[in-house]
C-alpha positions, -999 to 999 in steps of 0.1 A, spaced: 442 247 -99 471 226 -118 510 233 -110 531 235 -137 567 214 -137 597 240 -144 616 213 -156 588 205 -183 588 243 -191 627 244 -193 627 211 -217 600 230 -239 614 264 -241 652 241 -251 632 223 -280 617 261 -290 652 276 -288 671 247 -301 647 237 -333 644 202 -319 644 174 -291 676 158 -303 698 193 -299 675 202 -265 681 169 -250 723 177 -255 716 213 -241 699 198 -211 721 171 -206 693 146 -212 677 121 -230 659 124 -260 635 103 -247 632 122 -214 624 158 -230 597 139 -253 582 127 -218 584 160 -202 570 177 -225 542 151 -226 534 158 -198 529 193 -203 507 186 -230 487 167 -206 485 189 -181 475 215 -200 451 196 -221 469 211 -256 488 198 -282 524 218 -277 548 204 -307 540 186 -337 565 170 -362 578 187 -394 592 167 -418 623 154 -393 619 181 -371 593 192 -348 576 227 -348 558 246 -321 520 246 -327 504 281 -318 498 273 -282 537 261 -281 546 297 -287 521 311 -263 531 289 -234 570 293 -246 565 333 -240 549 326 -206 574 297 -198 607 319 -205 590 345 -181 584 321 -152 618 302 -156 636 336 -157 618 342 -122 621 311 -112 661 313 -109 661 347 -94 646 336 -61 665 302 -63 698 325 -63 685 354 -41 672 331 -17 694 303 -11 721 329 -8 741 310 -34 776 328 -41 784 311 -77 807 341 -81 831 337 -112 826 355 -144 797 371 -163 803 379 -197 780 406 -211 778 424 -247 762 450 -266 763 476 -293 787 503 -289 752 526 -290 737 510 -260 767 506 -239 756 541 -219 719 535 -221 713 525 -186 740 494 -190 763 511 -165 742 518 -137 728 486 -140 760 469 -139 778 491 -109 742 482 -86 749 445 -98 785 443 -82 782 462 -51 752 434 -47 776 405 -61 812 416 -57 822 379 -61 808 380 -98 839 396 -121 816 412 -152 832 415 -184 817 439 -210 821 433 -245 812 454 -271 803 443 -308 775 445 -337 742 428 -330 748 399 -355 783 392 -342 768 390 -304 739 366 -314 765 342 -326 783 344 -293 758 335 -273 751 309 -294 778 294 -292 783 299 -253 812 323 -254 790 352 -242 761 351 -210 740 379 -215 731 404 -247 716 434 -255 707 440 -294 692 461 -320 671 444 -345 642 446 -368 627 416 -350 636 395 -320 655 365 -322 643 337 -308 647 336 -271 651 378 -268 628 396 -258 623 433 -263 632 461 -241 622 491 -259 615 505 -294 626 534 -310 630 549 -346 661 546 -370 670 582 -377 698 600 -395 729 618 -372 753 640 -386 771 668 -371 756 697 -356 751 725 -383 765 702 -407 757 701 -446 771 670 -456 731 655 -456 727 679 -482 753 668 -508 748 642 -537 754 616 -537 742 614 -501 779 608 -483 772 578 -460 795 564 -431 787 529 -424 802 501 -399 807 466 -410 783 441 -403 762 469 -391 719 460 -391 718 501 -395 742 503 -423 722 478 -444 687 494 -432 698 527 -443 713 511 -477 682 490 -484 659 524 -477 680 545 -505 681 519 -527 640 511 -525 640 551 -528 663 554 -561 682 577 -545 715 593 -549 742 579 -521 777 567 -517 797 549 -493 821 574 -479 835 555 -450 830 516 -442 853 511 -404 848 510 -368 821 528 -348 851 547 -335 860 564 -372 826 565 -385 822 586 -355 852 609 -361 839 608 -400 803 625 -391 814 649 -365 838 666 -390 807 667 -415 821 638 -437 791 617 -439 760 607 -422 753 582 -400 722 564 -383 713 563 -348 682 553 -325 664 580 -313 673 586 -281 708 571 -278 723 600 -295 756 610 -281 774 649 -276 787 661 -306 763 650 -331 721 660 -340 698 645 -354 696 657 -387 658 677 -391 656 669 -433 619 672 -433 615 648 -460 647 654 -479 661 620 -470 645 584 -471 625 574 -437 645 546 -418 629 518 -401 626 512 -365 643 489 -341 637 471 -310 664 466 -283 662 430 -275 681 414 -247 685 378 -245 708 352 -217 725 323 -215 710 289 -208 742 273 -200 755 269 -169 759 308 -156 719 311 -166 708 319 -131 736 348 -123 728 359 -159 687 360 -149 694 379 -119 714 406 -140 686 403 -169 658 414 -144 681 443 -132 679 455 -168 646 447 -175 636 472 -145 659 499 -163 643 499 -194 606 497 -179 616 528 -158 632 548 -183 624 533 -216 650 550 -241 658 579 -214 695 579 -199 690 565 -164 699 591 -136 727 581 -115 
């Protein structure tokens, strides 16, 4: 049985995520030739072609894409083992981000348990729309993100999937009005998905409010407008609208997780492992305290 080189696997993952050998080498603080050599050794070990030249860049082959999926899981486990078994006390700060819809879904319990095990680590929690979280992760200003996406971003893993549903005030009538009064959050993927479905169906609608999530919640609670959320994340004071086909169906979204490959990747891998377990055990149900 042949053993895989984790450094070479990390190089391949970096090539996949950065879109080329040059940027991967910069991220790993290696030379381009060193990264290319590590990928070549993987290809020789597995007797498979993993990347191929496309114009001036490179792209993963089908075998390469399959290996990257395995490699991410193996590297996350490798980093978790190193931190736990070495008793490392890296300490410092770990920045975690999620959209406001996901803040109360498993995140509080996971962060609390992590803090009890690692009191040396200060966790900073941020809430932004998914697009902004992806940008922060790429920029290296955040370490672990949970996002809601129609399709997972490169390097992300899907923890759960749920349909998007229309929500309104309990017993409200806003959804019966025409044009349909729609509340939207600036930059929110849910809002874009709803607008696209309404437009595609020729539905009569108008934006009643475009603001922050807090303001939108107030408008929906007052029965001024309708909004969209993932089934299973509806907070008290709102209800799923039983429109029985009177409104267009909405698409399903994935709850995805992605972690930094930067200096705090080992700590991020530990928290990611806890988050993965929470979603595996409870799915879209709120975990018990």
